[in-house]
C-alpha positions in Angstrom: 131.3 91.2 118.5 132.4 94.6 119.8 131.4 96.3 116.6 127.9 94.7 116.9 127.5 95.9 120.4 128.7 99.3 119.5 126.2 99.4 116.6 123.4 98.5 118.9 124.5 101.1 121.4 124.5 103.8 118.7 121.0 102.8 117.6 119.8 102.9 121.2 121.2 106.4 121.7 119.5 107.5 118.5 116.2 106.0 119.6 116.5 107.7 122.9 117.1 111.0 121.3 114.2 110.4 118.8 111.8 109.6 121.7 112.9 112.8 123.5 112.3 115.1 120.5 109.4 113.5 118.7 106.0 113.3 120.3 104.8 110.3 118.2 107.5 107.8 119.4 107.3 106.2 122.8 109.6 103.8 124.6 108.5 102.8 128.1 111.6 101.3 129.7 115.3 101.0 129.2 115.1 97.2 128.5 112.5 98.0 125.8 114.9 100.6 124.4 117.7 98.0 124.1 115.3 95.4 122.6 114.0 98.0 120.2 117.6 98.9 119.1 118.3 95.2 118.6 115.1 94.6 116.6 115.8 97.7 114.5 119.3 96.6 113.8 118.1 93.1 112.8 115.3 94.6 110.6 117.7 97.0 108.9 120.1 94.1 108.2 117.7 91.4 107.1 114.2 92.8 106.2 115.0 96.2 104.8 117.3 95.0 101.9 114.5 92.6 100.8 112.0 95.4 100.9 114.4 97.6 98.9 114.7 95.0 96.2 111.0 94.4 96.0 110.2 98.1 95.8 113.1 99.0 93.5 110.8 99.9 90.5 108.7 102.3 92.5 111.8 103.7 94.1 113.3 104.5 90.7 110.1 106.0 89.4 109.9 108.3 92.5 113.6 109.2 92.2 114.4 107.6 95.5 111.7 109.2 97.6 110.0 105.8 98.2 113.1 104.8 100.1 111.8 107.0 102.9 108.6 105.0 103.0 110.6 101.7 103.2 112.6 103.1 106.1 109.4 104.2 107.8 107.9 100.7 107.3 111.0 99.1 108.8 110.8 101.4 111.8 107.0 100.7 112.2 107.7 97.0 112.0 110.2 97.3 114.8 107.7 99.2 116.9 105.0 96.6 116.2 107.3 93.7 117.2 108.8 95.2 120.4 106.5 95.6 123.4 107.1 98.9 125.1 108.1 100.6 121.9 105.3 102.5 120.1 104.7 104.7 117.2 101.5 106.7 116.9 101.3 106.9 113.1 103.1 106.0 109.9 104.2 109.6 109.6 105.8 109.4 113.0 107.5 106.2 111.9 108.9 107.9 108.8 110.1 111.0 110.7 111.5 108.7 113.5 113.4 106.6 110.9 114.9 109.8 109.4 115.9 111.1 112.9 117.4 107.8 114.0 119.3 107.6 110.7 120.7 111.0 111.0 121.7 110.6 114.7 123.2 107.2 114.1 125.2 108.6 111.2 126.4 111.6 113.4 127.4 109.4 116.4 129.0 106.9 114.0 131.3 109.6 112.7 132.8 110.1 116.1 133.1 106.4 116.9 134.8 105.7 113.5 137.2 108.6 114.0 138.1 107.2 117.4 138.7 103.8 115.8 141.1 105.4 113.3 143.1 106.9 116.0 143.6 103.6 117.8 144.0 101.4 114.7 147.6 101.0 113.8 146.9 100.2 110.1 
C-alpha cells in the first residue's frame, strides 16, 4: 500500500511540475491534481498496456515512435476523465506525457535509492 501511495505521490509531483512549465496543461485544484495522478496511474497500469498490444504493428513499423502517441493518448484520456485537469491539444498531451515520464523517472531514482539504504536485504 505504501508503494502505491508513493507512486501516486511521484506522479502528482510530476504533474505539478508539468503544469508549471507547460502552458498547454492545466490543473485547477490540489484535489484535481491528486485525482489526476490516481487516474493517470490507473490508465498507465490498465489501459496503456492494452493500447500497446493493439498498436504493436504500427509501433514496430515506426521503430517505436508510435509509443509516444500511445503515451499522449493515455495522458489525454486522463485529462478527459478528470474534471479540473485539462489539456489544450494532443501535442500538449504528448509533451506532457514525456515530461511527466521523465520527472517520474528522475524522482523515482531518489526514492528507490532511499529504499535501498533502509532495506536490509
